[in-house]
N, C-alpha and C positions, 0 to 999 in steps of 0.2 A: 504494497499501500504506499503510494505515495506521500508527500507531505499536503497536496490538495485534497487528496480523500481523507487522509488524517484529520483536516479541518474541519470537513464537511459533516463526517461522521461524529466527531468528537461534538459538535455546535449543537447537531441535535439529538445525542442523549442526553446533552446538559440541560438542553432546556424541555427533555421529553416529548418533544409535539412534532417531530416524524419531518419535519422539512429539512431543505439542505442550506448551510449557509452561503450567502452569495459572495464568491471573491470575484476578485476583475482579473482578466486576462493580463498576460507577463507585460503586455506593450503599454497596460494603463497602470501599473504598478508602482508607478514613480511617485502617487499621489493618489489619493481618495478622491474621488470626483464628488461635488456634494452632491446628494440626493434630488429628486425633483420636490420643490418644493412651491403650491399655488399660494396666490398671492393677493388678498381682497381689499388692499391699499386702505387698508382703516384709519380712521380719524381718531387721532387720541385729545385729550384735553390740556394734558402736560409731557413733557419728556425730560427726563433724567438720564446721563451717561453712567454706564456701570464702568467704577474704575478698573475694576478687574474681573476674570471668572476663572474662578477657583473649583467651581465642579456644577453638576448637572441634578436637578430634584424632577424626578418619577410621578406626576400626578395620574389619576383617573378623574373624568367628570363628578363621577357619584350623584347622579341624580337618582330618585328612589327608583326608577325601571333603567334595564339595561338598553341605553337607546343612546343612537347614533347623533352626534351634533357636530355642526360647523362652527368655525372659528369666529364668522359672521354672528350668527345666533350667541356665542358666549361672549362675544363683543359687545352687545346689544343688553346683555343682561347685566354683566357686570357695570357698565357704564350707567344704564339706566337705572336699575334694582339695587345695586352696590354703590353707585357714586363713584367709582374707581376714575382712572383717568381711559379705561378701556378694558379690554382682555388684560388678563393678569399674565399668560402663559406666552413662551414666545415660541411655541410651536403646538399645534394639536394635530394627533395623528387620528384620522379616521377610522371606522370599523374596517373600509376598504383597501385599508394601508395606506391612502391617500394623507400625505403630508401638508398641513395647511400653516400657512405665518401668521402668528397672534401677532406679540408687539417685534418691532424690530431688534435684532438680537444684540445691538449693541446697547437697549436701554432697560433701565432698572425696571424688574416686573414687578407684581403684584402676588407673588402666590405662596412664597414662604417666609411667615413673618420674621422678622430679624435676619432674615440670611437674603434677601433679596440682590443687594447692591453687589455680589460675589458670585452670582449663582444663574444659571438659564433653566426655565422652569420648562418642561416638555409634559403633554396633557392627551394621555389617550382616552378616547371619548368609549365609555361605558360606566358601567357598576362592575368592579372586580370584587368585591365581598359578594354578589350574584349569581356573576357569570366567567368567562373565561375570556382573557382577550383572543381576540382572532390570530389567525397565522400571518393574516397579514400587516396585521398593527405590530407584531412583535417583528416582523423580518426589517419592516419598517424603522422601526427601534431602533432595534441593532443597527442599522446601516445611519440612524442619524447621530448618534451615542459615540458611535467612530469615527466620525466626521467631525464633529465638534472636539475630540477627544486630539484629533490632529490639529484641529483652528486654535484649539488653547493650548495645547502642550500638555496636555492631561496625562496620567498613568491611570487608566480605567481601574487597574488592578488594588491602587491604593485607598488604605480605609478613607471614606469618605467624599471621595471623584464621583462616581454615581451614588445615588440614594435614593431611599423614596421619603414623600415628605412625611410621612410618619417619625424617620429616625429626626426629623427637625421641630416638628413641632406636636401638639398632643390633639394626632387625628390618626382615622382608620386609612388614610389615603394612602397609597394607591388601591387598596383594598387587596384581601387576602392571597388572592390567585394570580394578580399581577407582583406583588410585592415577594413570592416565592420565585420568582424568576428571573428576579435580580443577578444573582449569582453568577448564571447561566450567560446571562445578557453581559457583565462585564468581562466573561471570561471569552466570548464571542469579542467584543471590542477588543481585546489584549489580542488574541489570535490573527484577528483581520490585520491592527497595527503591525504585529510581530510579520508576517507574510510582507506586506509593504517593503518593512525595514530589511529586512532580509534581500527580497529583490532589486533592491536598491544600492545593496552592498553596504550597507549603512551598519550600527552596531545592532548585534542581537537582543533585541525585547525580549525573547522567550526563558530570560534567568528569571533569578529570584526577584518576586516584586516584592511592594510592602505590602502587607497584610493589614 
């Protein structure tokens, strides 16, 4: 079994979902490409630049039913009902795996009290105390988190880099069925980044990492 096959099957085993890890071709291996992101060009009432990006926070929408939601709908709810500047998350991942942009990635979000100035908020549509995220959602989450770790030079296996909202605040978010997948998602990010670094002839990221 070659390295590509090993990564493919170790990813599927880690998440227990039975779908392959999405790895780039050799020609694309120099740098991870940004996954497709749909934009609504939402209007916000306030803007503040984030001074740094130290970690990624995973959420679910958590409505009483396990429904799909759009970034536009959540923007209207957060702005109209919560009286925030607009949608609190930087990214929303729909049930079909589509990634939608919320707040501009460089701006301070409103998704994890006390931690917004140094984090990116990623929300998956659904209630994952009631249901499980779709395979498409998890695949998109793995792609997005790996790309963000590359862009902000984050080590996905370092403690506190990819966390659930419940790790920071008193909440059930992102739901037990998504939270239980975060270990496998961190591993997927590490293996994807390791594959790229080795293809580029750079350092081997597969050595011992922080726990």
